[in-house]
N, C-alpha and C positions, 0 to 999 in steps of 0.2 A: 173088675177089681175084686180080689178076695177080701171078704169082710173080716176085720180083726176080732169081732164078737158075733156070736150067734143070737144071743138074747140079752138085750141091754135095758136096764132099768134107769129111768130118769126121775130123780126125786126132787120135786120143785118145778113147777110148770109156768114160771114167769117168762120174761123176755128171753133170757138165756136158755132156760130149759126147753121152752117151746121152739126156739130157733134151732136148738140142737136136734130136737125131734124132727123138725121139718127138713133139716139138712141131711140127717141120716136117711130119712125116707127118700130123698131125692138122689143121694149119692150111693147109698148102700141098701137098696130095696129088699134084699134078702134077710136083713136083720129084723128079728122080732122085737118090737118096742113095747115096753111096759112103763106107764107113767103113774106118778102119784103126787098129790099135793095135799098139804094139811088143811087147806080151805075147801070145804064142800062145794062152794060156788065155783071155784076154779076147776075142780074135778068135773062138775056138770058141764062147764063150758068146754073143757078138753074133750069130753065125750061127744058133745054136740058137733064140734068141728073135726072130729076124727083124728085127733093129734097123735094117738098111738094105737097099737093093736088092742091093748087092754089098758083101762084106767082102774087101778086098784083102789080100794077103800081104806087099806091099811098099809103102812110102809113095809112091814115084814112080808106081806102078801106080794108086794111089788118086786122084791128082790129074790124071792124064792125061785130057784132054778136058773138064775141069770149068771152069765159068766162075766158080765161087766155092769158096774153100778156107778152112776155119776150123780153126785150130790150138787144140786143147783139151788142151794138155800143160802141165806145170809151167813157170813162167816161166824157170827155169834151163835148160830144154831147148829153148826157142824157137829159138835160133840154130842148134843142131845139127840139129833136125828140119827147119827151113827149108832148110838146106843139102842135106838128103837129097832134097828135092822139087824143087830148083832146076832140074835138067836136064829134068824132065818137065812143068814148069809152063807152061800156056798163057800167052803174053805178055799177053793181054787179061784174064786171070783176076784177080779181086780176092781178095787174101789178108787174112784177119782172124784174130782170136784171141779168147780169153776170159780172159786173165790179169789178175790184180788189181794188177799193177804195169805202168805204161805206158811211162815214159821208157826203161827198160832194154829193153823189148820192141821199141819203135820202133827203137832203135839196133841190136839184134840182127837184126831182120828186114831192115832196110835194108842191113846189111852182108852178109847171106847171100843176099839177093834184089835186087841192084842193078837199078834200072829197073822193078821190079814195082810194081803198084798195091796199096798197103798201107793198110788202114783198121782200125787196132786197135780192139778193143771190150772192155768189161768189164761183163758182166751181174752186177749186184749181187744175187746170189741164191745159195742153196746150203743144204746140210744137212751134218750131221756124217758122213753115210754116203758110201760111195764104191763104184765099180765099175759095170759096165754094167747090172746089174739094179736099181741104186739110183735110176736116173733116172725122171722122170715128166714128162708133157707140159706140165703147168701150172706147173712150177717158176718160170718167168719172168713169169707173169701178175701184173700190177700191181706189178712191180718195175722199178727203173731199170736201163737199160743205157747206159753211158757210152761214147761214141765219142771217140777221141783221134787224129784224122787228122793226119799231119805237115803242116807248112806247104806249101801248093802242091798238095795232093791234089785230084784232079778232084772237084768237087762232085757230079757224077752218080754216082760210085762211092760217096761217102758216103751219098747218098740211097738207093742200093740196099741197103747194109748196114743203114741205119736202117729201111728198109721190111721187111727180114727180121725184125728184132727186134720191130717193131711188130706184125707178123703173129702173133708168139708171145705177144702181150699186154703187152709191155714199154713203159714210157715211156722215150723216148730223150733224152739230154742230150749236148751236145758240149762238151768241155773240152780245154785244152792238156794234154799228157802230164804235165808237171811239176806243174801245179796238181792234176790228178787224184791224183797220188801223195801230195801233202800232205793232201788231204781224206781219202783212204782210210787214211792212216797213223793218223789219230785215230778214224775211225768204224769201222774193221775190223781193221787190223793190230795196233794197240795193245791193243784188247780181247782178241784172241787171245793176245797175249804175256802179258797179265795172267792170263788163264785158265790157260795152261800153267804159269805161275809159282805160282799159288795151289794148284793141284792137286799140283804137284811138291813144294811146301812141306809140304802135308799128308802126302804119301807119305814125306817125309824124317823125319817125326815118328813113327818106328817104334814107339815105346813105346805110342802111343795109336791109331795108324792101324788096325790089325787089329781091335782090340776096340771102338773107339768112333767114329772118324771115318767109316768106311764105313757102319757100322750105323746111326748117328744123323745121316746126311746130311740137312741141311735144304734147303729149296728153293733158296736162293742157291748153295750149294755144288753141288747137282745141276746147276744151270744152267751153272756154270763147267765142270763135268766134261763136259757135252754139247759145249761149244765146244772143249774140250781134246781131244776125240775126233776132231777133224778130221785130214785126211790130213797126216802129218808131212813127207812129201817136198814137198808143195805149200807148206806154211808155212815150211819151212826155206828154200826158194828165194825166197819172198816177202820174208822178213826180210833176206836177203842182197841181193836186187835193189833193195829200197827202203830201204836201210840209213840214208841221210842223213835222210830224212823221218821214219823210225821213231825214230831217235835224238833228233831234235829234239823230237818229241812226247813221247817217254819222259822227256826232261829237264823238259819243262813239267809232265808228270804227277808227276814226283818232287817238284817244287817245291810243287805243290798238295797232295800227300800230306804233305809236311813241315808245311804250314800246318795241316792237319787234326790231325796228330800234336800240334802245339803247343796247339791248341784243346782237345783231349782232356786233355792233361797239365795244363793250367792251368784246367780246368773252365769253359771259355768256351762255355756252352750256347747263347747267342744266336748266336754265329758258326756253330756246328754247325747250328742250326735254319735260319738263313738260307741256308746252303749246300744243305742237303737240300731246302728248299722250292724253290729255283731249279732243282735237278736234277729234281725231281718234275715241274715244269712242262715240262721238255724231254721227259720220258717221255710226257706227255700229247700234246705236239705231234707226236711220232712216230706215235702211234696215230691222231691226227686226219688225218695225211697218208696214212694207209692202209699204213704200213710195218710195222705189227704189229697184234695183236688185243687189243681192250680187254676181252674176256670173261674171266671168272674163271679163274685158273690158266692165263693166256695162251692160252685157247681149247683146251686139251688135252682130248682125249676120255678119259672115265673108264669107257667101256663095257668 
């Protein structure tokens, strides 16, 4: 397979950045990889595990001579990181990212890198783990990667970024940035907000938490705690960057929750059954589309 980039810089070496590096190494071994992270300890770990051909000590040093740059940093840091690489960025380089909010990222990158070729991306994949040792090459396989190029972006640049993600096993979709943010607000951001809230509520019930909630955690609560273990910096930035879409979906959720509350209060079993039947069908469609595992216990290993 012909590589879409010759020299690729990955800025930010956490779960997504390190998985990207591993995936490129496996699928596109001819690409020269340069990595950078603002944390010296992360850079040291990346060097120790051989995550890239070179681990730079400065962001400008990392992007120098690269025809592709991918920012794998929290969405709140996109603008400041882009400003740090602006002076060293090759004018022909394509700049992309992996943030889960797109409208704010487009604005931040265009402001920091006027005239640069920008093709934002969002690989819809992840785990609750973080750090350079948490990554794995197959993270993006059979997962969506959504590209949100600003209006007027060179189609050839979009094709190159799409080719990179397809090489890693992703299915690629193109959306407008604001449409992406509304879709992800309900499919990703709101579930994380609910998980953080439920786990926080349980923690606040101090009289039972220590003796009963943790000890007798059922599967549903355990799944919520897994989501709530995600990187707090990343999710703080996501909720602030996508606040309008998140608040809109949160309002809709609150209204639906109130309807369920009324059904429970007034013993409306048929309404509850109909709602649960409809949502069960949605779960089946997610499995059918290959976005989760239908095996018992979500495919978890019990070895």
